[in-house]
ROFIMI-433712 format. One record per atom (N, C-alpha, C, O): chain; atom name; z, x, y; residue in three letters. Coordinates in steps of 0.001 Angstrom, whole numbers, m for minus. Example, Ala and Ser with C-alpha at 12.3 -4.5 7.8 and 13.67 -1.06 7.14 Angstrom:
% residues 2
+--------+-------+---------+---------+---------+--------+
| chaine | atome |      c3 |      c1 |      c2 | residu |
+--------+-------+---------+---------+---------+--------+
|      A |     N |    7800 |   13190 |   m5690 |    ala |
|      A |    CA |    7800 |   12300 |   m4500 |    ala |
|      A |     C |    7800 |   13200 |   m3300 |    ala |
|      A |     O |    8465 |   14236 |   m3319 |    ala |
|      A |     N |    7080 |   12850 |   m2250 |    ser |
|      A |    CA |    7140 |   13670 |   m1060 |    ser |
|      A |     C |    7870 |   12900 |      30 |    ser |
|      A |     O |    8039 |   13409 |    1138 |    ser |
+--------+-------+---------+---------+---------+--------+
% end
This chain:
% residues 103
+--------+-------+---------+---------+---------+--------+
| chaine | atome |      c3 |      c1 |      c2 | residu |
+--------+-------+---------+---------+---------+--------+
|      A |     N |   m1815 |   13612 |    4719 |    unk |
|      A |    CA |   m1772 |   12171 |    4304 |    unk |
|      A |     C |   m3107 |   11556 |    4478 |    unk |
|      A |     O |   m3900 |   11884 |    5360 |    unk |
|      A |     N |   m3302 |   10669 |    3607 |    unk |
|      A |    CA |   m4666 |    9861 |    3718 |    unk |
|      A |     C |   m4509 |    8896 |    4833 |    unk |
|      A |     O |   m3418 |    8658 |    5351 |    unk |
|      A |     N |   m5701 |    8309 |    5210 |    unk |
|      A |    CA |   m5641 |    7308 |    6175 |    unk |
|      A |     C |   m4942 |    5978 |    5642 |    unk |
|      A |     O |   m4498 |    5163 |    6451 |    unk |
|      A |     N |   m4855 |    5780 |    4309 |    unk |
|      A |    CA |   m4335 |    4528 |    3769 |    unk |
|      A |     C |   m2828 |    4751 |    3718 |    unk |
|      A |     O |   m2098 |    3764 |    3635 |    unk |
|      A |     N |   m2297 |    6008 |    3762 |    unk |
|      A |    CA |    m905 |    6178 |    3572 |    unk |
|      A |     C |    m131 |    5736 |    4806 |    unk |
|      A |     O |    m451 |    6258 |    5874 |    unk |
|      A |     N |     875 |    4811 |    4788 |    unk |
|      A |    CA |    1479 |    4370 |    5883 |    unk |
|      A |     C |    2720 |    5232 |    6179 |    unk |
|      A |     O |    3525 |    4839 |    7024 |    unk |
|      A |     N |    2902 |    6340 |    5548 |    unk |
|      A |    CA |    4127 |    7217 |    5809 |    unk |
|      A |     C |    5313 |    6716 |    4979 |    unk |
|      A |     O |    6385 |    7315 |    5057 |    unk |
|      A |     N |    5165 |    5595 |    4153 |    unk |
|      A |    CA |    6375 |    5257 |    3504 |    unk |
|      A |     C |    6894 |    6302 |    2303 |    unk |
|      A |     O |    8064 |    6393 |    1932 |    unk |
|      A |     N |    5966 |    6934 |    1872 |    unk |
|      A |    CA |    6349 |    8004 |     861 |    unk |
|      A |     C |    7100 |    9055 |    1550 |    unk |
|      A |     O |    8158 |    9455 |    1065 |    unk |
|      A |     N |    6615 |    9558 |    2699 |    unk |
|      A |    CA |    7367 |   10554 |    3476 |    unk |
|      A |     C |    8706 |   10077 |    3860 |    unk |
|      A |     O |    9655 |   10860 |    3818 |    unk |
|      A |     N |    8860 |    8844 |    4235 |    unk |
|      A |    CA |   10102 |    8288 |    4641 |    unk |
|      A |     C |   11129 |    8209 |    3616 |    unk |
|      A |     O |   12323 |    8442 |    3807 |    unk |
|      A |     N |   10520 |    7819 |    2362 |    unk |
|      A |    CA |   11476 |    7810 |    1297 |    unk |
|      A |     C |   11937 |    9140 |     905 |    unk |
|      A |     O |   13096 |    9314 |     531 |    unk |
|      A |     N |   11107 |   10060 |     972 |    unk |
|      A |    CA |   11481 |   11556 |     688 |    unk |
|      A |     C |   12442 |   12060 |    1676 |    unk |
|      A |     O |   13408 |   12756 |    1365 |    unk |
|      A |     N |   12157 |   11693 |    2884 |    unk |
|      A |    CA |   13045 |   12071 |    3981 |    unk |
|      A |     C |   14471 |   11576 |    3715 |    unk |
|      A |     O |   15450 |   12322 |    3704 |    unk |
|      A |     N |   14502 |   10285 |    3506 |    unk |
|      A |    CA |   15875 |    9577 |    3356 |    unk |
|      A |     C |   16625 |   10232 |    2079 |    unk |
|      A |     O |   17818 |   10524 |    2163 |    unk |
|      A |     N |   15949 |   10432 |     999 |    unk |
|      A |    CA |   16536 |   11022 |    m159 |    unk |
|      A |     C |   16959 |   12346 |     124 |    unk |
|      A |     O |   18082 |   12664 |    m268 |    unk |
|      A |     N |   16186 |   13277 |     805 |    unk |
|      A |    CA |   16530 |   14511 |    1072 |    unk |
|      A |     C |   17828 |   14599 |    1948 |    unk |
|      A |     O |   18760 |   15358 |    1680 |    unk |
|      A |     N |   17798 |   13762 |    3002 |    unk |
|      A |    CA |   18869 |   13686 |    3881 |    unk |
|      A |     C |   20117 |   13257 |    3116 |    unk |
|      A |     O |   21164 |   13874 |    3313 |    unk |
|      A |     N |   20077 |   12310 |    2316 |    unk |
|      A |    CA |   21263 |   11858 |    1537 |    unk |
|      A |     C |   21751 |   12953 |     626 |    unk |
|      A |     O |   22960 |   13142 |     487 |    unk |
|      A |     N |   20842 |   13687 |      m5 |    unk |
|      A |    CA |   21361 |   14762 |    m896 |    unk |
|      A |     C |   22058 |   15920 |     m20 |    unk |
|      A |     O |   23122 |   16452 |    m335 |    unk |
|      A |     N |   21379 |   16201 |    1009 |    unk |
|      A |    CA |   21901 |   17225 |    1937 |    unk |
|      A |     C |   23288 |   16820 |    2446 |    unk |
|      A |     O |   24209 |   17635 |    2393 |    unk |
|      A |     N |   23473 |   15541 |    2955 |    unk |
|      A |    CA |   24785 |   15162 |    3378 |    unk |
|      A |     C |   25821 |   15136 |    2289 |    unk |
|      A |     O |   26981 |   15463 |    2540 |    unk |
|      A |     N |   25426 |   14741 |    1034 |    unk |
|      A |    CA |   26406 |   14735 |       3 |    unk |
|      A |     C |   26873 |   16152 |    m341 |    unk |
|      A |     O |   28059 |   16358 |    m598 |    unk |
|      A |     N |   25989 |   17101 |    m350 |    unk |
|      A |    CA |   26273 |   18576 |    m645 |    unk |
|      A |     C |   27124 |   19038 |     446 |    unk |
|      A |     O |   28091 |   19757 |     193 |    unk |
|      A |     N |   26824 |   18658 |    1731 |    unk |
|      A |    CA |   27631 |   19067 |    2905 |    unk |
|      A |     C |   29107 |   18526 |    2789 |    unk |
|      A |     O |   30050 |   19280 |    3028 |    unk |
|      A |     N |   29281 |   17328 |    2451 |    unk |
|      A |    CA |   30613 |   16652 |    2273 |    unk |
|      A |     C |   31360 |   17448 |    1180 |    unk |
|      A |     O |   32549 |   17702 |    1369 |    unk |
|      A |     N |   30773 |   17842 |     102 |    unk |
|      A |    CA |   31519 |   18509 |    m951 |    unk |
|      A |     C |   32000 |   19940 |    m466 |    unk |
|      A |     O |   33060 |   20410 |    m878 |    unk |
|      A |     N |   31286 |   20530 |     313 |    unk |
|      A |    CA |   31799 |   21729 |     910 |    unk |
|      A |     C |   32658 |   21666 |    2173 |    unk |
|      A |     O |   33263 |   22658 |    2580 |    unk |
|      A |     N |   32698 |   20523 |    2763 |    unk |
|      A |    CA |   33509 |   20290 |    3997 |    unk |
|      A |     C |   35044 |   20430 |    3738 |    unk |
|      A |     O |   35502 |   19999 |    2679 |    unk |
|      A |     N |   35803 |   20980 |    4609 |    unk |
|      A |    CA |   37214 |   21012 |    4426 |    unk |
|      A |     C |   37854 |   19715 |    4802 |    unk |
|      A |     O |   38413 |   19602 |    5893 |    unk |
|      A |     N |   37797 |   18761 |    3970 |    unk |
|      A |    CA |   38421 |   17494 |    4129 |    unk |
|      A |     C |   39230 |   17083 |    2786 |    unk |
|      A |     O |   39059 |   17617 |    1690 |    unk |
|      A |     N |   40079 |   16108 |    3049 |    unk |
|      A |    CA |   40759 |   15577 |    1874 |    unk |
|      A |     C |   39883 |   14940 |    1028 |    unk |
|      A |     O |   38808 |   14536 |    1470 |    unk |
|      A |     N |   40229 |   14771 |    m283 |    unk |
|      A |    CA |   39289 |   14156 |   m1252 |    unk |
|      A |     C |   39080 |   12667 |    m970 |    unk |
|      A |     O |   37968 |   12151 |   m1078 |    unk |
|      A |     N |   40174 |   11986 |    m605 |    unk |
|      A |    CA |   40091 |   10620 |    m294 |    unk |
|      A |     C |   39120 |   10333 |    1036 |    unk |
|      A |     O |   38316 |    9402 |    1075 |    unk |
|      A |     N |   39310 |   11197 |    2012 |    unk |
|      A |    CA |   38448 |   11123 |    3142 |    unk |
|      A |     C |   36967 |   11382 |    2874 |    unk |
|      A |     O |   36103 |   10642 |    3345 |    unk |
|      A |     N |   36692 |   12407 |    2139 |    unk |
|      A |    CA |   35360 |   12816 |    1648 |    unk |
|      A |     C |   34701 |   11599 |     885 |    unk |
|      A |     O |   33555 |   11210 |    1112 |    unk |
|      A |     N |   35503 |   11077 |      13 |    unk |
|      A |    CA |   35054 |    9979 |    m861 |    unk |
|      A |     C |   34684 |    8762 |      77 |    unk |
|      A |     O |   33627 |    8164 |    m124 |    unk |
|      A |     N |   35448 |    8423 |     994 |    unk |
|      A |    CA |   35185 |    7366 |    1990 |    unk |
|      A |     C |   33970 |    7627 |    2834 |    unk |
|      A |     O |   33225 |    6697 |    3142 |    unk |
|      A |     N |   33748 |    8851 |    3215 |    unk |
|      A |    CA |   32606 |    9198 |    4010 |    unk |
|      A |     C |   31283 |    9139 |    3135 |    unk |
|      A |     O |   30212 |    8747 |    3597 |    unk |
|      A |     N |   31459 |    9564 |    1835 |    unk |
|      A |    CA |   30396 |    9495 |     990 |    unk |
|      A |     C |   30022 |    8046 |     658 |    unk |
|      A |     O |   28836 |    7736 |     547 |    unk |
|      A |     N |   30964 |    7189 |     503 |    unk |
|      A |    CA |   30796 |    5704 |     338 |    unk |
|      A |     C |   30026 |    5154 |    1584 |    unk |
|      A |     O |   29038 |    4444 |    1399 |    unk |
|      A |     N |   30426 |    5445 |    2780 |    unk |
|      A |    CA |   29746 |    4957 |    3998 |    unk |
|      A |     C |   28300 |    5430 |    3946 |    unk |
|      A |     O |   27374 |    4627 |    4064 |    unk |
|      A |     N |   28105 |    6749 |    3767 |    unk |
|      A |    CA |   26786 |    7333 |    3778 |    unk |
|      A |     C |   25861 |    6610 |    2738 |    unk |
|      A |     O |   24728 |    6213 |    3011 |    unk |
|      A |     N |   26438 |    6489 |    1577 |    unk |
|      A |    CA |   25738 |    5792 |     516 |    unk |
|      A |     C |   25263 |    4497 |     866 |    unk |
|      A |     O |   24130 |    4146 |     536 |    unk |
|      A |     N |   26045 |    3745 |    1516 |    unk |
|      A |    CA |   25687 |    2435 |    1997 |    unk |
|      A |     C |   24565 |    2499 |    3003 |    unk |
|      A |     O |   23617 |    1716 |    2950 |    unk |
|      A |     N |   24679 |    3416 |    3900 |    unk |
|      A |    CA |   23653 |    3449 |    4948 |    unk |
|      A |     C |   22264 |    3894 |    4341 |    unk |
|      A |     O |   21206 |    3473 |    4808 |    unk |
|      A |     N |   22325 |    4779 |    3263 |    unk |
|      A |    CA |   21178 |    5181 |    2560 |    unk |
|      A |     C |   20541 |    4131 |    1859 |    unk |
|      A |     O |   19317 |    4002 |    1858 |    unk |
|      A |     N |   21455 |    3240 |    1156 |    unk |
|      A |    CA |   20980 |    2113 |     447 |    unk |
|      A |     C |   20257 |    1072 |    1436 |    unk |
|      A |     O |   19213 |     519 |    1089 |    unk |
|      A |     N |   20823 |     843 |    2614 |    unk |
|      A |    CA |   20301 |    m101 |    3644 |    unk |
|      A |     C |   18879 |     384 |    3961 |    unk |
|      A |     O |   17900 |    m356 |    3875 |    unk |
|      A |     N |   18821 |    1746 |    4356 |    unk |
|      A |    CA |   17638 |    2300 |    4715 |    unk |
|      A |     C |   16438 |    2210 |    3599 |    unk |
|      A |     O |   15282 |    1879 |    3862 |    unk |
|      A |     N |   16923 |    2561 |    2335 |    unk |
|      A |    CA |   16027 |    2432 |    1296 |    unk |
|      A |     C |   15510 |     958 |    1068 |    unk |
|      A |     O |   14370 |     733 |     660 |    unk |
|      A |     N |   16411 |     m14 |    1353 |    unk |
|      A |    CA |   16056 |   m1422 |    1295 |    unk |
|      A |     C |   14992 |   m1781 |    2373 |    unk |
|      A |     O |   14085 |   m2573 |    2117 |    unk |
|      A |     N |   15127 |   m1171 |    3597 |    unk |
|      A |    CA |   14148 |   m1373 |    4628 |    unk |
|      A |     C |   12828 |    m796 |    4404 |    unk |
|      A |     O |   11832 |   m1414 |    4782 |    unk |
|      A |     N |   12727 |     392 |    3793 |    unk |
|      A |    CA |   11623 |    1149 |    3367 |    unk |
|      A |     C |   10914 |     395 |    2276 |    unk |
|      A |     O |    9688 |     286 |    2264 |    unk |
|      A |     N |   11709 |    m131 |    1351 |    unk |
|      A |    CA |   11139 |    m829 |     141 |    unk |
|      A |     C |   10398 |   m2116 |     742 |    unk |
|      A |     O |    9270 |   m2452 |     380 |    unk |
|      A |     N |   11142 |   m2785 |    1680 |    unk |
|      A |    CA |   10592 |   m4004 |    2214 |    unk |
|      A |     C |    9265 |   m3844 |    3017 |    unk |
|      A |     O |    8330 |   m4642 |    2959 |    unk |
|      A |     N |    9304 |   m2662 |    3805 |    unk |
|      A |    CA |    8056 |   m2356 |    4589 |    unk |
|      A |     C |    6990 |   m2053 |    3642 |    unk |
|      A |     O |    5881 |   m2506 |    3925 |    unk |
|      A |     N |    7115 |   m1358 |    2551 |    unk |
|      A |    CA |    6230 |   m1020 |    1467 |    unk |
|      A |     C |    5634 |   m2294 |     899 |    unk |
|      A |     O |    4420 |   m2443 |     765 |    unk |
|      A |     N |    6540 |   m3208 |     571 |    unk |
|      A |    CA |    5983 |   m4430 |      14 |    unk |
|      A |     C |    5054 |   m5176 |    1064 |    unk |
|      A |     O |    3945 |   m5559 |     693 |    unk |
|      A |     N |    5477 |   m5388 |    2350 |    unk |
|      A |    CA |    4665 |   m5830 |    3257 |    unk |
|      A |     C |    3454 |   m5265 |    3435 |    unk |
|      A |     O |    2478 |   m5991 |    3626 |    unk |
|      A |     N |    3340 |   m3943 |    3401 |    unk |
|      A |    CA |    2159 |   m3170 |    3626 |    unk |
|      A |     C |    1286 |   m3386 |    2417 |    unk |
|      A |     O |      68 |   m3437 |    2592 |    unk |
|      A |     N |    1769 |   m3513 |    1254 |    unk |
|      A |    CA |    1052 |   m3757 |      38 |    unk |
|      A |     C |     444 |   m5154 |      60 |    unk |
|      A |     O |    m688 |   m5381 |    m366 |    unk |
|      A |     N |    1245 |   m6069 |     571 |    unk |
|      A |    CA |     594 |   m7415 |     592 |    unk |
|      A |     C |    m504 |   m7423 |    1653 |    unk |
|      A |     O |   m1538 |   m8063 |    1460 |    unk |
|      A |     N |    m304 |   m6740 |    2744 |    unk |
|      A |    CA |   m1483 |   m6794 |    3736 |    unk |
|      A |     C |   m2631 |   m6108 |    3187 |    unk |
|      A |     O |   m3749 |   m6584 |    3385 |    unk |
|      A |     N |   m2480 |   m5012 |    2499 |    unk |
|      A |    CA |   m3667 |   m4280 |    1849 |    unk |
|      A |     C |   m4323 |   m5181 |     766 |    unk |
|      A |     O |   m5548 |   m5181 |     641 |    unk |
|      A |     N |   m3501 |   m5968 |     m38 |    unk |
|      A |    CA |   m4103 |   m6792 |   m1046 |    unk |
|      A |     C |   m4990 |   m7893 |    m470 |    unk |
|      A |     O |   m6078 |   m8205 |    m953 |    unk |
|      A |     N |   m4380 |   m8508 |     705 |    unk |
|      A |    CA |   m5128 |   m9474 |    1419 |    unk |
|      A |     C |   m6256 |   m9009 |    1903 |    unk |
|      A |     O |   m7271 |   m9687 |    1745 |    unk |
|      A |     N |   m6317 |   m7835 |    2553 |    unk |
|      A |    CA |   m7681 |   m7249 |    3103 |    unk |
|      A |     C |   m8635 |   m7078 |    2023 |    unk |
|      A |     O |   m9823 |   m7361 |    2177 |    unk |
|      A |     N |   m8097 |   m6563 |     787 |    unk |
|      A |    CA |   m8959 |   m6201 |    m305 |    unk |
|      A |     C |   m9691 |   m7540 |    m811 |    unk |
|      A |     O |  m10871 |   m7582 |   m1159 |    unk |
|      A |     N |   m8828 |   m8594 |    m796 |    unk |
|      A |    CA |   m9278 |   m9889 |   m1342 |    unk |
|      A |     C |  m10384 |  m10344 |    m487 |    unk |
|      A |     O |  m11444 |  m10716 |    m990 |    unk |
|      A |     N |  m10182 |  m10332 |     805 |    unk |
|      A |    CA |  m11175 |  m10717 |    1854 |    unk |
|      A |     C |  m12466 |   m9933 |    1681 |    unk |
|      A |     O |  m13546 |  m10524 |    1682 |    unk |
|      A |     N |  m12381 |   m8623 |    1533 |    unk |
|      A |    CA |  m13540 |   m7824 |    1432 |    unk |
|      A |     C |  m14293 |   m8051 |     180 |    unk |
|      A |     O |  m15524 |   m8051 |     174 |    unk |
|      A |     N |  m13538 |   m8258 |    m942 |    unk |
|      A |    CA |  m14281 |   m8545 |   m2225 |    unk |
|      A |     C |  m15001 |   m9953 |   m2126 |    unk |
|      A |     O |  m16110 |  m10122 |   m2633 |    unk |
|      A |     N |  m14371 |  m10888 |   m1498 |    unk |
|      A |    CA |  m15073 |  m12203 |   m1248 |    unk |
|      A |     C |  m16192 |  m12093 |    m439 |    unk |
|      A |     O |  m17169 |  m12811 |    m651 |    unk |
|      A |     N |  m16170 |  m11222 |     531 |    unk |
|      A |    CA |  m17378 |  m10929 |    1410 |    unk |
|      A |     C |  m18524 |  m10323 |     584 |    unk |
|      A |     O |  m19662 |  m10785 |     666 |    unk |
|      A |     N |  m18185 |   m9177 |    m297 |    unk |
|      A |    CA |  m19161 |   m8582 |    m980 |    unk |
|      A |     C |  m19867 |   m9537 |   m2014 |    unk |
|      A |     O |  m21079 |   m9503 |   m2228 |    unk |
|      A |     N |  m18979 |  m10399 |   m2639 |    unk |
|      A |    CA |  m19586 |  m11375 |   m3503 |    unk |
|      A |     C |  m20502 |  m12294 |   m2972 |    unk |
|      A |     O |  m21505 |  m12685 |   m3569 |    unk |
|      A |     N |  m20115 |  m12678 |   m1717 |    unk |
|      A |    CA |  m21017 |  m13541 |    m927 |    unk |
|      A |     C |  m22396 |  m12970 |    m615 |    unk |
|      A |     O |  m23462 |  m13555 |    m806 |    unk |
|      A |     N |  m22227 |  m11713 |     m96 |    unk |
|      A |    CA |  m23559 |  m10971 |     197 |    unk |
|      A |     C |  m24289 |  m10739 |   m1050 |    unk |
|      A |     O |  m25515 |  m10822 |    m990 |    unk |
|      A |     N |  m23740 |  m10464 |   m2163 |    unk |
|      A |    CA |  m24471 |  m10195 |   m3440 |    unk |
|      A |     C |  m25195 |  m11428 |   m3767 |    unk |
|      A |     O |  m26373 |  m11373 |   m4120 |    unk |
|      A |     N |  m24553 |  m12551 |   m3670 |    unk |
|      A |    CA |  m25149 |  m13867 |   m4078 |    unk |
|      A |     C |  m26347 |  m14132 |   m3120 |    unk |
|      A |     O |  m27418 |  m14538 |   m3572 |    unk |
|      A |     N |  m26161 |  m13904 |   m1818 |    unk |
|      A |    CA |  m27379 |  m14103 |    m846 |    unk |
|      A |     C |  m28399 |  m13202 |   m1242 |    unk |
|      A |     O |  m29553 |  m13630 |   m1263 |    unk |
|      A |     N |  m28146 |  m11918 |   m1588 |    unk |
|      A |    CA |  m29290 |  m11017 |   m1879 |    unk |
|      A |     C |  m29935 |  m11358 |   m3219 |    unk |
|      A |     O |  m31151 |  m11277 |   m3395 |    unk |
|      A |     N |  m29097 |  m11730 |   m4124 |    unk |
|      A |    CA |  m29748 |  m12301 |   m5473 |    unk |
|      A |     C |  m30662 |  m13441 |   m5224 |    unk |
|      A |     O |  m31780 |  m13485 |   m5739 |    unk |
|      A |     N |  m30153 |  m14462 |   m4358 |    unk |
|      A |    CA |  m30970 |  m15517 |   m4069 |    unk |
|      A |     C |  m32161 |  m15240 |   m3380 |    unk |
|      A |     O |  m33164 |  m15884 |   m3687 |    unk |
|      A |     N |  m32222 |  m14304 |   m2412 |    unk |
|      A |    CA |  m33355 |  m13852 |   m1705 |    unk |
|      A |     C |  m34347 |  m13177 |   m2672 |    unk |
|      A |     O |  m35552 |  m13410 |   m2577 |    unk |
|      A |     N |  m33866 |  m12379 |   m3563 |    unk |
|      A |    CA |  m34656 |  m11576 |   m4528 |    unk |
|      A |     C |  m35243 |  m12651 |   m5458 |    unk |
|      A |     O |  m36407 |  m12541 |   m5842 |    unk |
|      A |     N |  m34552 |  m13582 |   m5792 |    unk |
|      A |    CA |  m35127 |  m14686 |   m6776 |    unk |
|      A |     C |  m36305 |  m15423 |   m6036 |    unk |
|      A |     O |  m37385 |  m15669 |   m6574 |    unk |
|      A |     N |  m35990 |  m15731 |   m4801 |    unk |
|      A |    CA |  m37097 |  m16509 |   m3967 |    unk |
|      A |     C |  m38378 |  m15650 |   m3900 |    unk |
|      A |     O |  m39479 |  m16151 |   m4130 |    unk |
|      A |     N |  m38217 |  m14343 |   m3578 |    unk |
|      A |    CA |  m39331 |  m13442 |   m3426 |    unk |
|      A |     C |  m39992 |  m13247 |   m4771 |    unk |
|      A |     O |  m41214 |  m13100 |   m4757 |    unk |
|      A |     N |  m39383 |  m13225 |   m5886 |    unk |
|      A |    CA |  m39859 |  m13005 |   m7130 |    unk |
|      A |     C |  m40717 |  m14229 |   m7588 |    unk |
|      A |     O |  m41788 |  m14069 |   m8174 |    unk |
|      A |     N |  m40215 |  m15418 |   m7303 |    unk |
|      A |    CA |  m40890 |  m16780 |   m7474 |    unk |
|      A |     C |  m42180 |  m16760 |   m6709 |    unk |
|      A |     O |  m43244 |  m17092 |   m7232 |    unk |
|      A |     N |  m42062 |  m16324 |   m5335 |    unk |
|      A |    CA |  m43269 |  m16444 |   m4659 |    unk |
|      A |     C |  m44301 |  m15433 |   m5025 |    unk |
|      A |     O |  m45488 |  m15718 |   m4868 |    unk |
|      A |     N |  m43943 |  m14271 |   m5502 |    unk |
|      A |    CA |  m44776 |  m13225 |   m5983 |    unk |
|      A |     C |  m45533 |  m13727 |   m7315 |    unk |
|      A |     O |  m46712 |  m13470 |   m7554 |    unk |
|      A |     N |  m44664 |  m14500 |   m8166 |    unk |
|      A |    CA |  m45231 |  m15014 |   m9349 |    unk |
|      A |     C |  m46152 |  m16015 |   m9115 |    unk |
|      A |     O |  m47142 |  m16130 |   m9837 |    unk |
|      A |     N |  m45903 |  m16863 |   m8046 |    unk |
|      A |    CA |  m46976 |  m17861 |   m7660 |    unk |
|      A |     C |  m48248 |  m17242 |   m7232 |    unk |
|      A |     O |  m49334 |  m17612 |   m7678 |    unk |
|      A |     N |  m48106 |  m16298 |   m6366 |    unk |
|      A |    CA |  m49318 |  m15394 |   m6075 |    unk |
|      A |     C |  m50141 |  m14999 |   m7065 |    unk |
|      A |     O |  m51366 |  m15113 |   m7015 |    unk |
|      A |     N |  m49383 |  m14428 |   m8180 |    unk |
|      A |    CA |  m50133 |  m13872 |   m9312 |    unk |
|      A |     C |  m50751 |  m14989 |  m10147 |    unk |
|      A |     O |  m51834 |  m14788 |  m10697 |    unk |
|      A |     N |  m50173 |  m16052 |  m10257 |    unk |
|      A |    CA |  m50647 |  m17119 |  m11037 |    unk |
|      A |     C |  m52002 |  m17686 |  m10390 |    unk |
|      A |     O |  m52939 |  m18077 |  m11085 |    unk |
|      A |     N |  m52009 |  m17689 |   m9011 |    unk |
|      A |    CA |  m53243 |  m18169 |   m8320 |    unk |
|      A |     C |  m54456 |  m17256 |   m8445 |    unk |
|      A |     O |  m55610 |  m17683 |   m8475 |    unk |
|      A |     N |  m54070 |  m15796 |   m8524 |    unk |
|      A |    CA |  m55093 |  m14864 |   m8801 |    unk |
|      A |     C |  m55726 |  m14897 |  m10120 |    unk |
|      A |     O |  m56913 |  m14611 |  m10275 |    unk |
|      A |     N |  m54838 |  m15291 |  m11203 |    unk |
|      A |    CA |  m55312 |  m15417 |  m12663 |    unk |
|      A |     C |  m56005 |  m16632 |  m12871 |    unk |
|      A |     O |  m56743 |  m16742 |  m13850 |    unk |
|      A |     N |  m55843 |  m17631 |  m11999 |    unk |
|      A |    CA |  m56612 |  m18913 |  m12317 |    unk |
|      A |     C |  m58051 |  m18829 |  m11941 |    unk |
|      A |     O |  m58797 |  m19788 |  m12138 |    unk |
+--------+-------+---------+---------+---------+--------+
% end
């Protein structure tokens, strides 16, 4: 995993894999059809709830990353403007020196 990955992808894969495994297990379990369907319904609800939690966490993480990126971009633009202003000032000073030498 990269440093930027919060583990949400792994969690989603884990939840989906667990849900598939449970569903397959239920189909092979020696239970009545009605009982198996009720258990599947309950498990599906739990998986849906967990998926909602993971999605919400992913949205929050994405919002945090976007806010940090915005702050970083603003900072970079500010530094670029400062650097450009300093370069402009130095260039004008150098131009003034060169004009004095040619006079």
